[in-house]
C-alpha positions as CSV (number, residue, x, y, z in Angstrom):
1,M,-20.0,-110.7,138.9
2,P,-20.8,-108.0,141.4
3,L,-21.1,-108.9,145.1
4,V,-23.5,-106.5,146.7
5,H,-23.6,-105.7,150.4
6,I,-26.7,-103.9,151.4
7,Y,-26.7,-102.1,154.8
8,L,-30.0,-100.7,156.2
9,Q,-31.7,-100.2,159.5
10,E,-33.5,-103.3,160.8
11,G,-37.3,-103.5,160.7
12,R,-38.2,-103.5,157.1
13,P,-40.4,-106.4,156.0
14,Q,-38.9,-109.3,154.0
15,S,-41.0,-108.3,151.0
16,E,-39.4,-104.9,150.9
17,L,-35.9,-106.4,151.2
18,Q,-36.8,-108.6,148.2
19,E,-38.0,-105.5,146.2
20,I,-34.8,-103.6,147.1
21,G,-32.7,-106.5,145.9
22,D,-34.8,-106.7,142.7
23,A,-34.3,-103.0,142.1
24,I,-30.5,-103.3,142.6
25,H,-30.4,-106.3,140.2
26,R,-32.5,-104.5,137.6
27,A,-30.2,-101.5,137.7
28,L,-27.1,-103.7,137.4
29,M,-28.6,-105.6,134.4
30,E,-29.5,-102.3,132.7
31,T,-26.3,-100.4,133.3
32,W,-23.6,-103.1,133.5
33,D,-25.2,-105.7,131.3
34,I,-24.9,-108.5,133.9
35,P,-26.8,-111.7,133.3
36,Q,-30.1,-112.5,135.0
37,D,-28.6,-115.3,137.1
38,D,-25.6,-113.2,138.3
39,R,-27.2,-112.1,141.6
40,F,-25.2,-112.2,144.8
41,H,-26.7,-109.9,147.5
42,L,-26.0,-109.9,151.2
43,F,-28.3,-107.9,153.4
44,H,-27.0,-106.5,156.7
45,E,-29.7,-105.2,158.9
46,K,-28.4,-103.0,161.7
47,S,-30.0,-101.1,164.6
48,G,-30.0,-97.3,164.2
49,H,-27.1,-96.7,166.5
50,H,-24.9,-98.8,164.2
51,F,-25.2,-96.1,161.5
52,D,-22.8,-93.3,162.1
53,M,-23.3,-91.5,158.8
54,N,-23.1,-87.8,158.3
55,R,-26.6,-86.5,157.7
56,K,-25.6,-83.5,155.6
57,M,-22.5,-83.8,153.5
58,W,-21.9,-83.1,149.8
59,G,-25.2,-81.3,149.6
60,V,-27.2,-84.5,150.5
61,E,-29.5,-84.7,153.4
62,R,-30.0,-88.3,154.6
63,S,-32.7,-89.8,156.8
64,D,-33.1,-92.9,158.9
65,A,-34.3,-94.7,155.7
66,L,-30.7,-94.7,154.4
67,I,-29.5,-97.7,152.4
68,V,-25.8,-98.1,152.0
69,L,-24.5,-100.3,149.2
70,H,-20.9,-101.6,149.0
71,I,-20.3,-103.4,145.7
72,T,-17.2,-105.4,144.9
73,T,-16.9,-106.0,141.2
74,S,-14.5,-106.7,138.4
75,P,-13.5,-103.4,136.7
76,R,-16.3,-101.3,135.3
77,S,-16.0,-98.2,133.2
78,K,-16.6,-94.7,134.6
79,E,-19.7,-94.4,132.4
80,M,-21.1,-97.7,133.7
81,K,-20.7,-96.6,137.3
82,L,-22.2,-93.1,136.6
83,N,-25.2,-94.7,134.9
84,F,-25.7,-97.1,137.8
85,Y,-25.6,-94.2,140.3
86,K,-28.4,-92.5,138.3
87,A,-30.5,-95.6,137.6
88,L,-30.7,-97.2,141.0
89,P,-32.2,-94.3,143.0
90,K,-34.7,-93.7,140.2
91,I,-35.9,-97.4,140.3
92,L,-36.0,-97.4,144.1
93,K,-38.1,-94.2,144.2
94,E,-40.5,-95.6,141.5
95,K,-40.9,-99.0,143.1
96,L,-40.6,-98.3,146.9
97,G,-40.8,-94.5,147.4
98,I,-37.2,-94.5,148.7
99,R,-35.7,-91.0,148.4
100,P,-32.6,-90.7,146.1
101,E,-30.9,-88.9,149.0
102,D,-31.1,-92.1,151.0
103,V,-29.1,-94.2,148.5
104,F,-25.4,-94.3,149.3
105,I,-23.2,-96.3,146.9
106,S,-19.6,-97.4,147.1
107,I,-17.9,-99.5,144.4
108,N,-14.7,-101.4,144.9
109,S,-13.1,-103.0,141.8
110,N,-10.8,-106.0,141.8
111,S,-9.2,-108.5,139.4
112,K,-10.2,-111.8,137.9
113,E,-7.9,-113.7,140.3
114,D,-9.8,-112.2,143.3
115,W,-12.8,-114.4,142.7
116,S,-13.6,-118.0,143.6
117,F,-17.2,-119.1,143.4
118,G,-16.6,-122.5,145.1
119,N,-14.7,-125.7,144.7
120,G,-11.4,-124.0,145.4
121,E,-11.2,-122.7,141.8
122,A,-10.5,-119.2,140.4
123,H,-13.4,-119.4,137.8
124,L,-12.7,-116.1,136.0
125,L,-9.2,-117.2,135.1
126,K,-10.4,-120.1,133.0
């Protein structure tokens, strides 16, 4: 159950946000084998001055079209993460023309006891 926070500059149409979410979900299903109904995305639209991201680091030149993903998930293998890093920018470029340089991903893993999906229960411990 990945929880995906998507940060981007405000002003994109709702239809594009939906397509970005669809691309993320597709990449997760293909690389992490998550189920179709395991979709939990939070969009955070920010004004440009709320992005203080180095434009040129690690050999990557970012633009104002930058999308930052912070994903919290139960543990995933190194291979799964690397496959996701490759798959998502490819899908976003194909579907929306978003440059791979503008896809920034951070993954944070946690344990089964760190999740409650409602009703005061730790569902993954059952």
